[in-house]
C-alpha positions in Angstrom: -3.3 23.2 -12.6 -5.3 22.7 -15.8 -7.5 19.7 -16.4 -5.7 16.4 -17.0 -6.7 13.3 -18.8 -5.2 10.0 -18.1 -6.0 6.4 -18.7 -7.0 4.2 -15.8 -6.4 0.5 -16.4 -9.0 -2.0 -15.1 -7.8 -5.5 -14.9 -10.2 -8.3 -15.7 -9.0 -10.4 -12.8 -7.5 -9.6 -9.4 -4.3 -10.8 -8.0 -0.6 -11.3 -8.5 -0.7 -11.9 -12.2 -1.0 -8.1 -12.5 2.1 -7.2 -10.5 4.5 -6.4 -13.3 1.9 -4.3 -15.2 1.0 -2.4 -12.0 4.7 -1.6 -11.3 5.1 -0.4 -14.9 2.1 1.8 -14.8 2.9 3.2 -11.4 6.5 4.0 -12.4 5.3 5.8 -15.5 2.8 7.9 -13.5 5.5 8.6 -10.9 7.8 9.9 -13.6 5.0 12.0 -15.2 4.1 13.6 -11.9 7.5 13.8 -10.4 6.5 11.7 -7.4 9.5 10.3 -5.5 7.8 8.4 -2.7 6.3 5.0 -3.4 4.7 2.8 -0.7 4.4 -0.9 -1.5 2.6 -3.6 0.4 4.6 -6.8 0.6 4.2 -9.6 3.2 6.6 -12.1 1.7 9.0 -9.7 0.0 8.3 -10.9 -3.5 6.4 -7.8 -4.6 9.0 -5.6 -2.8 11.9 -7.2 -4.7 10.1 -6.7 -8.0 9.3 -3.1 -7.1 13.0 -2.5 -6.3 13.8 -3.1 -9.9 11.2 -0.7 -11.2 11.8 2.2 -8.7 15.5 2.8 -8.6 15.2 6.6 -8.6 12.4 6.9 -6.0 12.2 6.3 -2.3 10.5 3.0 -1.6 8.7 2.3 1.6 7.9 -1.4 1.9 5.1 -2.1 4.4 4.9 -5.6 5.8 2.2 -7.4 7.7 2.5 -6.6 11.4 4.4 -9.2 13.4 1.8 -11.7 14.7 -0.6 -11.1 11.8 -0.9 -14.7 10.9 0.9 -16.4 13.8 1.8 -15.1 17.3 5.3 -13.7 17.3 6.0 -14.5 13.7 6.9 -12.0 10.9 5.7 -13.0 7.4 8.6 -11.3 5.7 11.3 -14.0 5.6 14.7 -12.9 7.0 16.5 -13.6 3.7 14.1 -11.3 1.8 14.4 -8.6 4.5 18.2 -8.8 4.1 18.0 -8.5 0.3 15.7 -5.4 0.6 17.9 -3.8 3.3 20.7 -4.0 0.7 19.0 -1.2 -1.4 19.9 2.3 -0.3 16.5 3.7 -1.4 14.3 1.2 0.6 12.9 1.5 4.0 11.0 -1.4 5.5 8.0 -0.6 7.8 6.5 -3.3 10.1 3.8 -1.9 12.3 0.2 -2.2 13.4 -2.2 -2.0 10.5 -4.0 1.3 10.4 -7.4 -0.3 9.9 -7.0 -3.4 12.0 -5.2 -3.0 15.3 -7.1 -2.9 18.6 -10.4 -2.8 16.8 -9.6 -6.3 15.3 -8.9 -7.6 18.8 -12.3 -6.4 20.0 -14.0 -8.1 17.0 -12.1 -11.4 17.5 -12.8 -11.5 21.2 -16.2 -9.9 21.5 -17.6 -10.3 18.0 -18.3 -6.6 17.6 -16.9 -4.5 14.8 -15.1 -1.3 15.6 -14.8 1.9 13.6 -11.4 1.1 12.0 -12.7 -2.2 10.5 -15.9 -0.5 9.3 -13.7 2.1 7.5 -11.7 -0.8 6.0 -14.9 -2.5 4.7 -16.0 0.9 3.3 -12.7 1.3 1.3 -13.0 -2.4 0.2 -16.2 -1.5 -1.7 -13.7 0.0 -4.2 -11.5 -3.1 -4.0 -9.1 -4.7 -1.6 -6.2 -3.0 -3.2 -7.8 0.4 -2.7 -8.2 -0.3 1.0 -4.6 -1.5 1.2 -3.3 1.6 -0.6 -5.1 4.0 1.8 -3.9 2.0 4.8 -0.3 2.1 3.5 -0.3 5.8 3.1 -1.6 6.3 6.7 0.9 3.8 8.2 3.9 5.4 6.4 2.7 8.9 7.4 2.3 7.9 11.0 5.8 6.3 11.0 7.3 9.7 9.8 8.4 8.2 6.5 6.6 10.5 4.1 7.0 14.1 3.1 3.5 15.1 3.9 3.7 18.1 1.5 4.1 15.7 -1.5 1.9 13.2 -3.1 2.6 9.5 -2.8 2.0 6.4 -5.0 0.7 3.4 -3.2 0.8 -0.1 -4.5 -1.3 -2.9 -3.0 -3.2 -5.9 -3.9 -5.6 -8.7 -3.3 -4.1 -11.6 -1.5 -0.6 -11.7 -3.0 1.2 -9.6 -5.5 -0.1 -6.2 -6.7 -3.2 -5.3 -8.6 -3.8 -1.7 -7.5 -1.9 1.6 -7.7 -3.1 5.0 -6.7 -1.9 8.6 -6.3 -2.7 9.7 -2.8 -2.4 12.9 -0.8 -1.4 11.3 2.5 -2.7 12.0 6.0 -2.0 10.8 9.5 -4.5 8.4 11.2 -5.9 11.1 13.4 -6.5 13.1 10.2 -8.0 10.2 8.2 -10.5 12.4 6.4 -7.8 14.6 5.0 -6.4 11.6 3.0 -7.4 12.1 -0.6 -7.3 9.5 -3.4 -6.2 11.8 -6.3 -5.9 9.2 -9.0 -6.5 5.5 -9.5 -3.8 4.3 -11.9 -5.0 0.8 -12.0 -7.2 -1.7 -10.2 -9.2 -4.9 -10.8 -12.6 -4.2 -12.2 -14.0 -6.6 -9.7 -12.4 -7.5 -6.4 
C-alpha cells in the first residue's frame, strides 16, 4: 500500500451536535476503503436510528449499554427503538458487558481500587471519550463473534450522547487487546 493522505476533522465541541457530520464522514471513509462493518454505540437508539439511514449497504452492529448499567435490571435501549432497529436486515444489536468496565468496575465500586480494565479505559480517554468508546466497541463486537476479524472496521462513538468520534480500527479480541490498532481517526472533538 502506498502512502495515503486524508483529512481528519476535529470538532470544536464534543457531543451530539456532531452526530450527523460524524455519520457522513464515516460513510464516506467506509466507501473509500470498502469497509462493510460499522460498529456504533447507542444507549437510547437515537444514534443507531440515524446511522441506519447513512449505512444501508454496510453491516451495522449497534452496541448498547449493558443491562443494569444505570439501574439494576434495566436496559437503556427502549423497547420501541429496539423493535425499530430489529426491522433493518443489516443491523445486529449487541448488549453485553463493557470490555473496559465489567468485574473491574465492581471492584472499584465496592473496594475503591481501580483494576487494569479501567486503567486502560482512562488511558484511551486521554485521546477523548469517543476514542475509548470506539476501541471498546471493536473489542465487544469481536468477542461476540460479530466481526470479520480479517477486515477493518469503522467504529462510531461519542461523549455522553450522540456521536462525535469515528475511527478505522483493526479489531482484536479482549485477550489480544494489544493487537487492536487504531489505523485512522476520521473525526473527533479537539478537546474532550
